[in-house]
N, C-alpha and C positions, 0 to 999 in steps of 0.2 A: 588502549586508551583512544585511539582513533576509531571512527565510525565503522560499524559491522556493515558488510555488503548486505544489501537488502535481497534475501532470497526467500521466495514463498513457496519453493519446490517442497512438495510434501513427501517426496519418495523416500529420501534419506538413502543410507546404503543399502540398496536392494539386493546387493551381492551376498550379505549376510543373513538373508531371511530362512534360507534352508539349510544353512551349514554353521550356525552360532554356536560357539563353544566358548563358555565363561572362563576356561583355563587358557585361551589365546590372549596373548597381550595386545594383539591388534585389534581384537574383537573388543576387549574391554575398554581400550582407549576409543574406539569408535562410538560405543554407546555412551560413554562419558560426554564426547563431543556432541553426539546428537541431542542429549538432555539439555546441554548448555544451549543448543539452537533453539530447543523448546521454549526456553525463557526468552529468548529474543522473539519468537512469533507470538508469545503469549502477550507481550508488551506491545507489539505492532498490532495485534488484533485489538487490545484495548484501546489504542489510541485511533484507530480507525472507528471504533464506535464511538469514542469521545468527540469525534469530528463530525458525526451525524450520519456516516456511510452505514451501509447495512453490515451488521456485525456477524460476520462468518467467520468461523474458527478455522484456522490453519495449523493449530499447534499439536493437537492430540496425536497424529501419527507419529511425531517425534519420540514419543515415549511408549504408546500403546503397542507397537510392533516389536518392543522388547519386554513386554509383559509387565510394564510398569503402570502404576496410576498416580494421578497427580494428588497427592496428599494434602498440600498447602502451598499457596502462593505467598511470597514474602513482597510486602508492600513498604516502600519508602515513604515514611511519614511528611518528608518534606515536599514532595511533588506528587504523592499517590501512585507512583509509578511501580509496574512490577519488575522488580530487579533480580528475583531469585525464585526458586521452587524447590518444594520437598517432594520427591518422587519415591513412591513405595513399590517394591516389588510385590506384585500380586500372587504369584507362585512360582515354583522352580521345582524340577523333578528332583525326587530325593537323592538321586545320583549325586547332583551338584553338591550337596551337603556332605557326602562321603569323600570329596576329592579336595584338592587344594590348588588354587586358592579358592576361597568360597564367593558365592555372589553376595551383592550388598542387600540388606533389608532396606535401607535407605540411601537414596543419593540426593545430596544438596548441591544445586547448581546456581551459577550466578553469571549473569550476563556482562557485557562490557558497554561501552557508550554507543548511543543510537543518537543519530544526527537529527532527528525531528524535532521539531520547536518544542514539544511537550516535554522533553527529557533533557534537551542539549544542555540547558543551563546547570541543572543539577549534577549530572554526569560530569561536565566540565570542571565543576567546582570539586568534585571528588577526585578527578585526576590531579588537581592542584594539591589536595591534601596528600595523595600519594608521593608527589614530588617532595613534599615538606615533611614526610614520615609523620603524618599526624591522622592518618585514615581511621585509626582506632577511635578518634573522638567524634566520629560521625554517627548520626542515628541508623544511617544504612548498615554500618558495620555492627553496631550493638543489636540491632534487630537480627542480623545474620547469625551473629555469635550465640545469641539467646536461642534460636532454633537449632544450632548444631549441638549446643550443650543439652538441650532436653532429648534430643534424638540419641545421643551417646548414652545419657542417664537411662533413656529407656531400653535400649537394645545392646549396648557396649560399642566399643570404638571398632571392634573387628567387623560390625556390620554396617557402618556407615562410611560412605564416600564423600569427598568434596571435589567439585569440579568447576572451573571457571575459566573465562575468556577475556583477555585484555584487563580492563579495570575489574571485571569479575575474578580474574586470576589473583589480583592483588588482594581481594576480599578472602578468597579461599586460602591464599598463602599465609595471609595475617592470622586467620582463624586457625588453620593448621598448625602454625607455630605456637600459638597460645596453647592449643590442646597438648601439643607435644611436650611443652613444658610442665604440663600436669601429668606426664606419662601416659597420655592418650595419643597414640599415633594413628592417625586415620589415612587410610589410602586416599590419595590426592592427585587430581590431574589438573595442570596448570598449563593452558594452551596461550601462547603468545603473552607471556606475563613482563609487565613493564620493568625493565632494569634502569634505575634512577642515577644515571651518570652519562658522561659524555660517551657517545657510541663509538669507541675507537674501532670497532670491527668495520664499521661503515666509513668513517672519515679518514682513516690512515690505510691506503692500500698495500703499501710496502710492508712485508711481512718483517724484515729486520728491524726497521724503524718502530713498528708497533710494538714488538717484542721490548725493544730498549725503553720505550716509554712506559710500558707496563712494570718493567723492572725498577726503573726510576721512582714509579709512583709506588710500589711495594715498599722500597726502602724509606721513602718518606713517610708513608703511613706508618710502617712498622716502628719507625723512630719515635713519631709522635705518640703512638698508642704506648710504647714502652715507658716514655717519660711520664706521660699521664698517669700510668698504672702505679709508677713509683710514688705517687702522690696520695694514692689511695691507703686507708688505714684498714688493716684487717683482711683476712682472706675471704673471697666471695666465690660463689658457685658460677663456673663460667658458663652462660646460656648457650655459647655455641657448642660446647661438648655436651649439654642436656639435649639439644636438638640434633646431634650428629646421628642419633638412631633412627631419627625420622626420615624416610625416603621418598619424597615426592616426586610424581613423575611429572617432567617438564618438556614442552613442545615448543620449539622455536624454529623460525626460518631466518637463515642468514641475510635474506633480502628485507627483512623487516627491521628498521631501526629502532623500534621499540624494545624488541626483545634480543636482538642478536648479540648484544653484548654479553649474555649469559655464555655464549660459546667461548669467547675470549677469558671471560673469569674463570671458568672451569678448567679450560686447557692451560691457562697460565699457571695454575696450581701444580699440574703435572710437570709443566716445563722447570718450574722453580726446584721441584724434587730431583729432576734429573740432573740439574746444575749443582747439586749439593746444598743448596741454600733454602731447603723446605722449611727450617726453622722460622726463618724470616717470614716466609709466605704464610706460615700458619698463624703468625699475628697478624699480618697485613690484610689477610682475607677475611678477618672478622668485622672490619671497619672501612667506612668511607671517610673522606676528609670532612664531609659535612657533618657526619656523626661525631667526629672528634671534636670539631668546632662547637656542636651543640652540648657536648658534655663538659666542655671547658667553662660554658657559661651556665651551668647547673641544669640543663634540660636532659631527657631521656636520649641517651646516645647509640642505642641499639638500631643499626638500619635494618629494617624489616625485609628488605628485598634480598639480603646476602643471606645464602644458605650454606651450611656445613656439607650437606649431602643431598643428592639428586640424582635421579636417573634420567639423563639428558637425551632426548630424542631430537635430531636435526632433520629437516626436510631439505634435500640436497637436490631437489628438482627445481629448475628454472621457473621463476614467477613473472608473469606479464607485467605486474603493476604491484603497487602497494597493497591494493584492496586483496589482491590474491595472497600476497605473502603474509598479510595479516589476519586473513580471514579464517574463521573457524571450520568452514567446509572442507578444507586440504586435510583435516586430521582424522576423516572417515573414508578418504578415497584411496583405493587399493592400489593405484598404478604411481604412486611417487615413489622416490628412492629415499630411503631412510638410513641414518647413522645413529646408533644408540650406544651409550656407555654410562655405567654407573661411576660417580664421582663421590667418594665418601672422605670425609673429613678424617685426618689421622692423629 
Protein backbone atom coordinates (compact mmCIF):
# COMPACT_ATOMS: atom_id res chain seq x y z
CA UNK A 1 0.00 0.00 0.00
CA UNK A 2 2.95 2.32 0.49
CA UNK A 3 4.92 3.73 -2.40
CA UNK A 4 7.15 1.43 -4.41
CA UNK A 5 10.82 2.40 -4.53
CA UNK A 6 11.63 3.97 -7.87
CA UNK A 7 13.99 1.55 -9.54
CA UNK A 8 14.75 1.95 -13.22
CA UNK A 9 17.40 -0.76 -13.22
CA UNK A 10 16.71 -2.87 -16.30
CA UNK A 11 18.93 -5.78 -15.33
CA UNK A 12 16.61 -7.82 -13.14
CA UNK A 13 18.00 -11.06 -11.67
CA UNK A 14 20.98 -11.62 -13.96
CA UNK A 15 22.00 -14.63 -11.88
CA UNK A 16 19.07 -16.57 -13.41
CA UNK A 17 19.81 -15.96 -17.08
CA UNK A 18 21.99 -19.01 -17.64
CA UNK A 19 20.47 -21.35 -15.07
CA UNK A 20 16.72 -20.76 -15.06
CA UNK A 21 14.57 -23.76 -14.12
CA UNK A 22 10.76 -23.63 -13.98
CA UNK A 23 10.81 -26.41 -11.38
CA UNK A 24 12.82 -24.27 -8.95
CA UNK A 25 10.51 -22.43 -6.52
CA UNK A 26 12.95 -19.53 -6.08
CA UNK A 27 13.17 -19.09 -9.84
CA UNK A 28 9.39 -19.13 -10.22
CA UNK A 29 9.05 -16.55 -7.45
CA UNK A 30 11.72 -14.36 -9.06
CA UNK A 31 9.93 -14.41 -12.40
CA UNK A 32 6.63 -13.46 -10.77
CA UNK A 33 8.29 -10.55 -8.93
CA UNK A 34 10.01 -9.32 -12.09
CA UNK A 35 6.72 -9.35 -14.01
CA UNK A 36 5.15 -7.23 -11.27
CA UNK A 37 8.10 -4.85 -11.52
CA UNK A 38 7.40 -4.69 -15.24
CA UNK A 39 3.98 -3.20 -14.49
CA UNK A 40 5.53 -0.55 -12.24
CA UNK A 41 7.94 0.45 -14.99
CA UNK A 42 5.20 0.46 -17.65
CA UNK A 43 3.23 2.99 -15.61
CA UNK A 44 6.30 5.10 -14.86
CA UNK A 45 7.14 5.13 -18.57
CA UNK A 46 3.58 6.26 -19.31
CA UNK A 47 3.83 9.05 -16.76
CA UNK A 48 7.12 10.29 -18.12
CA UNK A 49 5.53 10.43 -21.57
CA UNK A 50 2.46 12.24 -20.20
CA UNK A 51 4.74 14.82 -18.60
CA UNK A 52 6.26 15.76 -21.93
CA UNK A 53 9.59 14.00 -21.36
CA UNK A 54 11.14 11.78 -23.99
CA UNK A 55 9.27 8.50 -23.95
CA UNK A 56 11.89 5.80 -23.53
CA UNK A 57 10.80 2.35 -22.45
CA UNK A 58 12.54 0.66 -19.54
CA UNK A 59 9.94 -2.05 -19.11
CA UNK A 60 10.45 -4.78 -21.71
CA UNK A 61 13.61 -6.39 -20.21
CA UNK A 62 11.58 -7.30 -17.15
CA UNK A 63 9.62 -9.88 -19.13
CA UNK A 64 11.52 -10.50 -22.36
CA UNK A 65 14.51 -12.08 -20.61
CA UNK A 66 12.14 -14.81 -19.38
CA UNK A 67 10.64 -15.35 -22.85
CA UNK A 68 7.37 -13.56 -22.14
CA UNK A 69 5.66 -11.05 -24.36
CA UNK A 70 3.28 -8.29 -23.31
CA UNK A 71 -0.15 -9.50 -24.38
CA UNK A 72 -2.25 -6.71 -22.91
CA UNK A 73 -2.00 -3.76 -20.52
CA UNK A 74 -4.77 -3.32 -17.95
CA UNK A 75 -5.92 0.30 -17.68
CA UNK A 76 -7.83 1.89 -14.78
CA UNK A 77 -10.75 3.81 -16.28
CA UNK A 78 -10.70 6.23 -13.34
CA UNK A 79 -7.27 7.76 -14.06
CA UNK A 80 -6.13 5.91 -17.23
CA UNK A 81 -3.13 4.48 -15.37
CA UNK A 82 -1.55 1.13 -16.15
CA UNK A 83 -2.23 -0.98 -13.07
CA UNK A 84 -1.73 -4.48 -14.46
CA UNK A 85 -0.44 -6.49 -17.38
CA UNK A 86 -1.13 -9.81 -19.03
CA UNK A 87 2.08 -11.57 -20.03
CA UNK A 88 2.10 -14.51 -22.43
CA UNK A 89 4.87 -17.08 -22.59
CA UNK A 90 6.27 -16.99 -26.13
CA UNK A 91 7.67 -20.48 -26.09
CA UNK A 92 9.02 -23.13 -23.76
CA UNK A 93 11.04 -26.21 -24.43
CA UNK A 94 8.80 -29.31 -24.71
CA UNK A 95 10.73 -30.77 -21.78
CA UNK A 96 8.97 -28.30 -19.47
CA UNK A 97 5.56 -29.59 -20.45
CA UNK A 98 6.58 -33.12 -19.56
CA UNK A 99 7.60 -32.14 -16.04
CA UNK A 100 5.87 -30.79 -12.98
CA UNK A 101 5.13 -28.05 -12.14
CA UNK A 102 4.30 -26.63 -15.55
CA UNK A 103 5.25 -23.14 -16.71
CA UNK A 104 2.32 -20.72 -17.10
CA UNK A 105 0.83 -19.73 -20.43
CA UNK A 106 -0.29 -16.40 -18.97
CA UNK A 107 0.84 -14.39 -15.96
CA UNK A 108 -1.45 -11.56 -14.88
CA UNK A 109 0.42 -9.12 -12.65
CA UNK A 110 -0.63 -6.05 -10.66
CA UNK A 111 1.41 -3.16 -9.28
CA UNK A 112 0.94 -1.39 -5.97
CA UNK A 113 0.83 2.29 -5.09
CA UNK A 114 3.00 4.78 -6.98
CA UNK A 115 3.52 8.09 -5.20
CA UNK A 116 3.67 10.23 -8.35
CA UNK A 117 0.91 12.79 -8.64
CA UNK A 118 -0.73 11.21 -11.69
CA UNK A 119 -1.67 8.05 -9.80
CA UNK A 120 -1.39 8.89 -6.09
CA UNK A 121 -5.01 9.94 -5.62
CA UNK A 122 -6.65 6.87 -7.16
CA UNK A 123 -4.13 4.45 -5.62
CA UNK A 124 -4.77 5.86 -2.14
CA UNK A 125 -8.52 5.73 -2.68
CA UNK A 126 -8.18 2.02 -3.49
CA UNK A 127 -6.01 1.52 -0.41
CA UNK A 128 -8.94 2.81 1.66
CA UNK A 129 -11.24 0.39 -0.12
CA UNK A 130 -8.90 -2.41 1.00
CA UNK A 131 -9.18 -1.20 4.58
CA UNK A 132 -12.98 -1.27 4.42
CA UNK A 133 -13.18 -4.55 2.47
CA UNK A 134 -14.92 -3.12 -0.59
CA UNK A 135 -12.13 -3.31 -3.16
CA UNK A 136 -14.39 -5.64 -5.15
CA UNK A 137 -16.63 -2.68 -6.03
CA UNK A 138 -13.86 -0.71 -7.75
CA UNK A 139 -13.55 -0.40 -11.55
CA UNK A 140 -9.90 -1.48 -11.27
CA UNK A 141 -10.82 -4.79 -9.68
CA UNK A 142 -13.67 -5.42 -12.12
CA UNK A 143 -11.30 -4.87 -15.05
CA UNK A 144 -8.76 -7.21 -13.46
CA UNK A 145 -11.24 -9.97 -12.73
CA UNK A 146 -12.72 -9.83 -16.22
CA UNK A 147 -9.23 -10.29 -17.71
CA UNK A 148 -8.49 -13.20 -15.36
CA UNK A 149 -11.79 -14.91 -16.13
CA UNK A 150 -11.17 -14.66 -19.87
CA UNK A 151 -7.66 -16.07 -19.55
CA UNK A 152 -8.87 -19.01 -17.45
CA UNK A 153 -11.70 -19.70 -19.91
CA UNK A 154 -9.18 -19.64 -22.74
CA UNK A 155 -6.39 -21.90 -21.41
CA UNK A 156 -7.58 -23.31 -18.07
CA UNK A 157 -6.71 -22.41 -14.48
CA UNK A 158 -3.58 -24.60 -14.46
CA UNK A 159 -1.98 -22.34 -17.10
CA UNK A 160 -2.67 -18.96 -15.48
CA UNK A 161 -0.66 -17.31 -12.71
CA UNK A 162 -1.59 -14.28 -10.63
CA UNK A 163 1.00 -11.97 -9.08
CA UNK A 164 0.81 -8.68 -7.24
CA UNK A 165 2.66 -6.41 -4.87
CA UNK A 166 1.13 -4.41 -1.99
CA UNK A 167 -2.15 -2.96 -3.32
CA UNK A 168 -1.68 -5.20 -6.35
CA UNK A 169 -1.37 -8.19 -4.01
CA UNK A 170 -4.78 -7.29 -2.58
CA UNK A 171 -6.23 -7.34 -6.09
CA UNK A 172 -4.57 -10.67 -6.88
CA UNK A 173 -5.69 -12.15 -3.55
CA UNK A 174 -9.32 -11.10 -4.00
CA UNK A 175 -9.37 -12.37 -7.58
CA UNK A 176 -7.74 -15.65 -6.56
CA UNK A 177 -10.29 -16.11 -3.77
CA UNK A 178 -13.18 -15.55 -6.16
CA UNK A 179 -11.76 -18.01 -8.68
CA UNK A 180 -11.12 -20.59 -5.94
CA UNK A 181 -14.75 -20.36 -4.86
CA UNK A 182 -15.60 -21.51 -8.39
CA UNK A 183 -13.14 -24.42 -7.96
CA UNK A 184 -10.54 -22.75 -10.20
CA UNK A 185 -7.32 -22.64 -8.19
CA UNK A 186 -4.71 -20.37 -9.76
CA UNK A 187 -1.05 -20.36 -8.84
CA UNK A 188 -0.71 -17.03 -7.06
CA UNK A 189 2.20 -14.91 -5.82
CA UNK A 190 1.38 -12.28 -3.19
CA UNK A 191 4.27 -9.93 -2.38
CA UNK A 192 3.90 -7.78 0.77
CA UNK A 193 0.08 -8.14 0.87
CA UNK A 194 -1.66 -5.76 3.29
CA UNK A 195 -3.07 -7.27 6.47
CA UNK A 196 -5.99 -5.11 7.57
CA UNK A 197 -5.57 -5.16 11.33
CA UNK A 198 -3.50 -3.71 14.16
CA UNK A 199 0.09 -4.83 13.40
CA UNK A 200 0.74 -6.65 16.65
CA UNK A 201 3.96 -8.09 15.24
CA UNK A 202 5.38 -4.57 15.21
CA UNK A 203 3.68 -2.76 18.10
CA UNK A 204 4.13 -5.41 20.83
CA UNK A 205 7.78 -6.55 21.08
CA UNK A 206 7.19 -8.78 24.12
CA UNK A 207 6.38 -12.27 22.83
CA UNK A 208 4.47 -13.41 25.94
CA UNK A 209 2.27 -10.30 25.97
CA UNK A 210 1.72 -10.54 22.24
CA UNK A 211 0.66 -14.18 22.52
CA UNK A 212 -1.72 -13.30 25.35
CA UNK A 213 -3.32 -10.55 23.31
CA UNK A 214 -3.79 -12.95 20.40
CA UNK A 215 -5.39 -15.59 22.63
CA UNK A 216 -7.78 -13.03 24.09
CA UNK A 217 -8.63 -11.82 20.59
CA UNK A 218 -9.33 -15.37 19.44
CA UNK A 219 -11.63 -16.06 22.38
CA UNK A 220 -13.61 -12.86 21.80
CA UNK A 221 -13.83 -13.35 18.04
CA UNK A 222 -14.84 -17.01 18.32
CA UNK A 223 -17.46 -16.16 20.93
CA UNK A 224 -19.06 -13.43 18.83
CA UNK A 225 -18.91 -15.57 15.68
CA UNK A 226 -20.53 -18.55 17.43
CA UNK A 227 -23.31 -16.38 18.83
CA UNK A 228 -24.02 -14.81 15.44
CA UNK A 229 -23.95 -18.19 13.70
CA UNK A 230 -26.65 -19.39 16.05
CA UNK A 231 -28.95 -16.72 14.69
CA UNK A 232 -28.60 -17.83 11.09
CA UNK A 233 -31.20 -20.13 9.67
CA UNK A 234 -30.35 -23.20 7.62
CA UNK A 235 -26.98 -24.79 6.75
CA UNK A 236 -24.57 -22.81 4.60
CA UNK A 237 -21.41 -23.86 2.82
CA UNK A 238 -18.41 -22.50 4.70
CA UNK A 239 -16.43 -20.33 2.25
CA UNK A 240 -13.29 -20.80 4.35
CA UNK A 241 -13.46 -24.56 3.80
CA UNK A 242 -14.07 -24.06 0.09
CA UNK A 243 -10.97 -21.86 -0.11
CA UNK A 244 -8.75 -24.18 1.92
CA UNK A 245 -7.52 -26.12 -1.14
CA UNK A 246 -6.17 -22.94 -2.75
CA UNK A 247 -2.52 -22.46 -1.72
CA UNK A 248 -1.29 -18.97 -2.68
CA UNK A 249 2.39 -18.19 -2.23
CA UNK A 250 2.74 -15.29 0.20
CA UNK A 251 5.93 -13.27 0.76
CA UNK A 252 6.31 -10.99 3.77
CA UNK A 253 9.01 -9.08 5.60
CA UNK A 254 8.76 -8.78 9.42
CA UNK A 255 10.09 -5.19 9.19
CA UNK A 256 7.16 -4.19 6.98
CA UNK A 257 4.15 -3.20 9.14
CA UNK A 258 1.84 -3.48 6.15
CA UNK A 259 2.24 -7.25 5.80
CA UNK A 260 4.09 -8.44 8.94
CA UNK A 261 0.90 -9.39 10.77
CA UNK A 262 0.48 -12.40 8.45
CA UNK A 263 3.40 -13.98 10.31
CA UNK A 264 1.58 -13.81 13.64
CA UNK A 265 -1.76 -14.74 12.06
CA UNK A 266 -0.50 -18.07 10.76
CA UNK A 267 1.89 -18.88 13.62
CA UNK A 268 -0.85 -18.23 16.17
CA UNK A 269 -3.00 -20.94 14.58
CA UNK A 270 -0.22 -23.48 15.15
CA UNK A 271 0.27 -22.34 18.75
CA UNK A 272 -3.44 -22.68 19.51
CA UNK A 273 -3.35 -26.23 18.14
CA UNK A 274 -0.41 -27.10 20.37
CA UNK A 275 -2.28 -25.66 23.35
CA UNK A 276 -5.21 -27.96 22.64
CA UNK A 277 -7.65 -25.17 21.73
CA UNK A 278 -7.43 -25.52 17.98
CA UNK A 279 -11.22 -25.76 17.67
CA UNK A 280 -11.60 -22.25 19.04
CA UNK A 281 -8.97 -20.90 16.66
CA UNK A 282 -10.56 -22.66 13.68
CA UNK A 283 -13.60 -20.49 14.31
CA UNK A 284 -11.70 -17.29 15.14
CA UNK A 285 -9.30 -17.46 12.20
CA UNK A 286 -12.15 -16.96 9.72
CA UNK A 287 -13.21 -13.60 11.06
CA UNK A 288 -12.09 -10.16 12.12
CA UNK A 289 -14.01 -8.04 14.61
CA UNK A 290 -14.75 -5.57 11.82
CA UNK A 291 -16.23 -8.26 9.60
CA UNK A 292 -18.44 -9.51 12.43
CA UNK A 293 -19.72 -5.97 13.05
CA UNK A 294 -20.44 -5.63 9.33
CA UNK A 295 -22.32 -8.90 9.37
CA UNK A 296 -24.37 -7.77 12.34
CA UNK A 297 -25.62 -4.75 10.39
CA UNK A 298 -26.44 -6.74 7.30
CA UNK A 299 -23.35 -6.20 5.16
CA UNK A 300 -21.05 -8.79 3.58
CA UNK A 301 -18.98 -10.04 6.52
CA UNK A 302 -16.25 -12.05 4.79
CA UNK A 303 -12.82 -10.46 5.41
CA UNK A 304 -10.93 -10.89 2.15
CA UNK A 305 -7.44 -10.59 3.68
CA UNK A 306 -7.85 -13.72 5.85
CA UNK A 307 -6.75 -16.93 4.16
CA UNK A 308 -7.28 -20.54 5.24
CA UNK A 309 -4.14 -21.79 3.52
CA UNK A 310 -0.91 -20.19 2.33
CA UNK A 311 2.68 -21.08 1.61
CA UNK A 312 4.30 -18.32 3.67
CA UNK A 313 7.86 -17.15 2.96
CA UNK A 314 9.44 -14.70 5.40
CA UNK A 315 12.51 -12.62 4.55
CA UNK A 316 14.66 -12.89 7.68
CA UNK A 317 17.41 -10.57 6.43
CA UNK A 318 17.70 -7.16 8.03
CA UNK A 319 16.21 -4.19 6.17
CA UNK A 320 17.74 -0.72 6.15
CA UNK A 321 14.39 1.07 6.04
CA UNK A 322 10.72 0.69 5.27
CA UNK A 323 11.24 1.04 1.52
CA UNK A 324 13.58 -1.92 1.46
CA UNK A 325 11.30 -4.00 3.71
CA UNK A 326 8.27 -3.25 1.54
CA UNK A 327 9.97 -3.26 -1.88
CA UNK A 328 9.31 -5.79 -4.63
CA UNK A 329 13.01 -6.01 -5.49
CA UNK A 330 13.88 -8.13 -2.41
CA UNK A 331 11.97 -11.09 -3.80
CA UNK A 332 14.33 -11.85 -6.67
CA UNK A 333 17.58 -11.26 -4.75
CA UNK A 334 19.61 -14.46 -4.18
CA UNK A 335 21.42 -13.47 -0.97
CA UNK A 336 18.54 -13.01 1.49
CA UNK A 337 17.71 -15.49 4.23
CA UNK A 338 14.31 -17.11 3.82
CA UNK A 339 12.02 -19.18 5.99
CA UNK A 340 9.10 -20.94 4.32
CA UNK A 341 6.24 -23.01 5.66
CA UNK A 342 2.88 -24.26 4.41
CA UNK A 343 -0.01 -23.31 6.68
CA UNK A 344 -3.12 -25.28 5.87
CA UNK A 345 -6.58 -24.91 7.39
CA UNK A 346 -7.62 -28.17 9.08
